[in-house]
Legacy VTK file of the C-alpha trace (Angstrom):
# vtk DataFile Version 3.0
C-alpha trace
ASCII
DATASET POLYDATA
POINTS 171 float
88.882 136.816 65.730
90.533 135.942 62.464
92.089 132.598 61.527
95.630 133.568 62.639
94.406 134.708 66.122
92.454 131.443 66.487
95.529 129.373 65.646
97.592 131.380 68.169
94.944 130.887 70.861
94.853 127.165 70.152
98.578 126.712 70.214
98.840 128.836 73.401
96.212 126.736 75.161
97.662 123.512 73.861
101.072 124.533 75.302
99.526 125.378 78.659
97.697 121.999 78.733
100.975 120.053 78.104
102.667 121.851 81.031
99.877 121.494 83.587
99.019 118.848 86.151
95.406 119.583 86.605
92.582 121.164 84.626
89.355 122.406 86.232
86.392 123.175 83.999
84.025 125.856 85.348
80.920 127.322 83.946
80.752 131.114 84.010
77.160 132.422 84.370
77.823 136.138 83.977
80.686 137.028 86.381
81.240 140.764 86.654
84.635 142.213 85.692
85.483 142.651 89.302
84.649 139.025 90.081
86.683 137.820 87.091
89.585 139.907 88.160
89.342 138.646 91.713
89.311 135.021 90.481
92.350 135.565 88.259
94.206 137.325 91.013
93.492 134.410 93.413
94.579 131.914 90.782
97.774 133.810 90.087
98.614 134.040 93.808
98.223 130.244 94.118
100.368 129.592 91.082
97.420 128.726 88.802
95.730 130.420 85.912
92.089 130.866 84.691
91.235 131.443 81.043
87.809 131.802 79.400
87.956 130.299 75.983
85.712 129.289 73.075
84.610 125.677 73.369
85.530 124.819 69.825
89.081 126.217 70.200
89.423 124.446 73.568
88.428 121.121 72.013
91.063 121.545 69.263
93.626 122.390 71.847
92.760 119.352 73.934
93.486 116.957 71.047
96.696 115.052 71.664
96.814 115.893 75.330
96.012 113.754 78.350
93.037 115.995 78.995
91.241 115.157 75.709
88.343 113.276 77.491
87.157 116.471 79.157
86.052 117.799 75.790
82.571 116.494 76.634
82.431 118.936 79.576
82.863 121.957 77.272
79.323 123.216 76.843
78.104 126.737 77.517
80.307 129.557 78.685
83.252 127.802 80.247
86.638 128.743 81.646
89.663 126.497 82.306
91.645 126.721 85.480
95.130 125.096 85.268
98.145 124.668 87.497
101.266 122.666 87.707
100.530 122.055 91.389
97.937 119.209 91.368
95.650 120.966 93.902
96.169 124.719 93.507
93.691 125.346 90.673
91.046 123.100 92.286
91.434 124.777 95.737
90.993 128.302 94.329
88.078 127.310 92.085
86.204 125.562 94.892
86.730 128.460 97.258
85.597 130.965 94.666
82.532 128.883 93.791
81.481 129.124 97.453
81.390 132.933 97.206
79.189 133.290 94.094
76.427 131.377 92.351
77.611 132.650 89.010
80.605 130.267 89.016
79.856 126.536 88.759
82.479 123.810 88.726
81.590 121.231 86.028
84.506 118.821 86.423
88.111 118.453 85.451
91.011 116.134 84.900
94.223 115.216 86.548
96.932 113.147 84.870
94.485 111.698 82.280
91.839 110.914 84.902
88.536 112.699 84.387
87.077 114.158 87.555
83.464 115.037 88.291
82.400 117.885 90.549
82.868 115.751 93.709
86.324 114.669 92.455
87.346 118.272 92.038
86.061 119.151 95.556
87.965 116.163 97.015
91.129 117.287 95.169
90.678 120.763 96.723
90.645 119.369 100.214
94.106 117.767 99.816
97.137 119.689 101.112
99.127 121.658 98.533
102.437 120.460 97.274
104.238 122.975 99.477
102.376 121.791 102.548
103.233 118.192 101.731
106.876 119.136 101.295
106.949 120.910 104.636
105.361 117.853 106.342
107.978 115.560 104.835
110.844 117.889 105.890
109.309 117.930 109.380
109.104 114.202 109.587
112.668 113.766 108.292
114.050 116.476 110.608
112.236 115.295 113.841
114.208 111.963 114.297
117.469 113.800 113.770
116.623 116.392 116.416
115.591 113.643 118.913
118.780 111.753 118.108
120.871 114.870 118.807
118.961 115.436 122.087
119.488 111.850 123.161
123.202 111.924 122.280
123.795 115.072 124.338
121.733 113.998 127.322
124.320 111.630 128.897
127.013 114.264 128.722
124.783 116.818 130.255
123.946 114.398 133.134
127.664 113.712 133.736
128.362 117.380 133.818
125.521 117.909 136.475
126.964 115.005 138.556
130.473 116.467 138.454
129.129 119.969 139.298
127.218 118.541 142.308
130.377 116.806 143.606
132.395 119.978 143.071
129.843 121.992 145.059
129.738 119.330 147.765
133.584 119.401 148.130
133.683 123.203 148.163
131.153 123.329 151.004
LINES 1 172
171 0 1 2 3 4 5 6 7 8 9 10 11 12 13 14 15 16 17 18 19 20 21 22 23 24 25 26 27 28 29 30 31 32 33 34 35 36 37 38 39 40 41 42 43 44 45 46 47 48 49 50 51 52 53 54 55 56 57 58 59 60 61 62 63 64 65 66 67 68 69 70 71 72 73 74 75 76 77 78 79 80 81 82 83 84 85 86 87 88 89 90 91 92 93 94 95 96 97 98 99 100 101 102 103 104 105 106 107 108 109 110 111 112 113 114 115 116 117 118 119 120 121 122 123 124 125 126 127 128 129 130 131 132 133 134 135 136 137 138 139 140 141 142 143 144 145 146 147 148 149 150 151 152 153 154 155 156 157 158 159 160 161 162 163 164 165 166 167 168 169 170
């Protein structure tokens, strides 16, 4: 890799780090090509990304970002999982780590807060942003539905009473 390619890699990674909500640092102990492809596909499906990078280039890219403190975690063959959704990258990384012993989560960071392995696992257990939005919409929508049912109930009762009187008079 020549100097220009290194500069491009650093600027690309720095741009990714400024646009992301969470970074998960994982150690790669010899994943096969199929396993790496599977991991990247899972990340992509969740709206996240996974990139294996040189530690020295990653440390340079971390400078000036809220994720600079995770530079200490960058030892050995590592990869960075990133996502704009605060839990997507952590969820996929933790799930993938359960399937193979060649992938080890080292730590991460979210909004300038450094996370250890347990912090990343706790983050992975949280509901995703889309799930939270669905719950909020359900909570907001439920009272409106109940209110509509309550408002229409007296009219329905009156209609049944009038119908009963009409049937009684007809008989």
